[in-house]
N, C-alpha and C positions, 0 to 999 in steps of 0.2 A: 086649544085652552088645553092645557093640563089636567089631567087625571087628582084625583086627590093622594093616589098609591104616587105619583111621580112628583108630587111636592113635597112630601115627606121623606121620600130619596133622594132629593135635590134639599131639602133640610141636613139630613142627617148627612151628606157632603158638603154642606157648605159652614157644620156644626165648627164653630174655634176660631173662624173666618169672619172678622170685625169690616162692614162698610165702609165707608168714607162719609163725610158728614153728607154733601152737595145728595150722594146716594140716598143716604135714607134718606133727607127731605122729599127725593123723585119718589122712594118709595112709600112713603108715606101720605102722599099726593094721591098717588095709584090707591092708596086701602080707603084714604079718606072717597074715594072720589068713586069705588066702585070701581076698579079698573081692574082687571083680570086676564087683560089680552097679552101678559111677559111672565117669563122664564126668568130666575135672576142668577145669574155666573157671578164669582166674587173668586178674581184670578187675585195668583198669592206672585204681585208683583211691586215694585219700586214704590210706583203710584197708588197701591192699592186698587188697583180699577174694578170696577162693577162692570156687569153689560146685561143691560137687560135687553130678553132677543124676541122677538114679535116676528108678524109678516102684515106687509101691506098688501090691500088688494087694488090690483090698478089695469082697469082694460080687463077685468075675469081672468089675468092671474095673481098668486100668494106670491109678492115678492118677500126673500128672507132680509130682515131690517134688525139693525142692533142700537141700540142707545146706549154709549160708554163714556162713563163718570167716572173721572179718575181723580187724584188730587193734584191734578196737573190745570192749567188755568183756561183750558179746552174738555166740551164735554162734544162729544162726536153723534149724531146720526149717522151710520151709514148703512146705504141697503145693496144689494147687490140684483139688480138688474136683470142680467142672462148670465151662463156657465157656456164655455165650449163655443167659444166665439172662432168659427172658422179662421185659420193663419193669410186664409186669401180672402176677407172679409176685413180682416182689422185696419190697413190702412185708411179704407173708403170710412170706416166705422170711427179712427184715431181723426182724418179730419173736421167729420160731423163732431165731435168731444170736443176738438181744441175751438170751432165755433161756439158751443155753447157756452163754455168754461169762461170765453168772453161774455158772452151776451149775458149772462147770468151768473148775480154778486154773488149768493150766497150758498149756490148748488154747485157744486166739482166733480167730473166724474173722470173717473179714470181707467184705463185695460190694463189688467194686471198680466203680469208675462202666459199666465196659464188662460189665456183667451175669459176672464171672468171682466163684465163691467160693472162698475160699483159707483154710487155717484156719496159724498158724503156733504155734513154739512159739520160746517165748527162753527161752536156758540162759545165766546169768550165766559167766561163766571169765575170770580173767585166765592170763598167760603160765605161771604157776607150777603153779596146782591144775588148769589143762586135762585133760580123763578122757577119752578117745575111749571108755570105755566105758561113759558114763553118754550121752552123742550113741546109738549101739548101742541101751541100755535104754530111751532114750527112741523112738527109733523103732519100738522093740516094743508099746511102752504105745502109742502113734501108732496102730498097727495094728489092734492091740485097741480102741482108743476107737471107730474110723473103722467097724470091728465092727457096734458094737452103735448109734450113730449115722446111718450113709450112708442106713439106706432113710428113716428121717424124714426127713431133708432132700430126698430124693428125692420123698418124697410132696409136699412143699412144691413145689418145682422142675417138678414135670410135674403138680401139681394134682387130688392124688389126694385 
């Protein structure tokens, strides 16, 4: 959670930037439901991206997560599973990730060049159909999914 001072610093930094319509709806749902687990960053890009940052607890680990809402049709929930994967472990992990990508429709894993394993959930919404409840539901589904798959992934990372 952010302190009041951190929230004020973020608000000052964000002054003058405007959230896109879908992000405003999501922000309102967070406020209406008294959910204060996110920090928000407004990105100055052509899609007026808003990034909602938080952490997801999985098997005692705090995994960084973001919800990226912009003016495109896609809302992304991105979770950083692990960083610094040794080069000699990547081929086996990549094989595991490819199997999971075939098996799970909504979850897509990828291994970045720097050895970071990420997972995305992509939800299509136009402004008129945007539903904050669907994002909350997908975060819950994502947590249950990671509770099941995280141990297997970590076995590949640690080479156990």
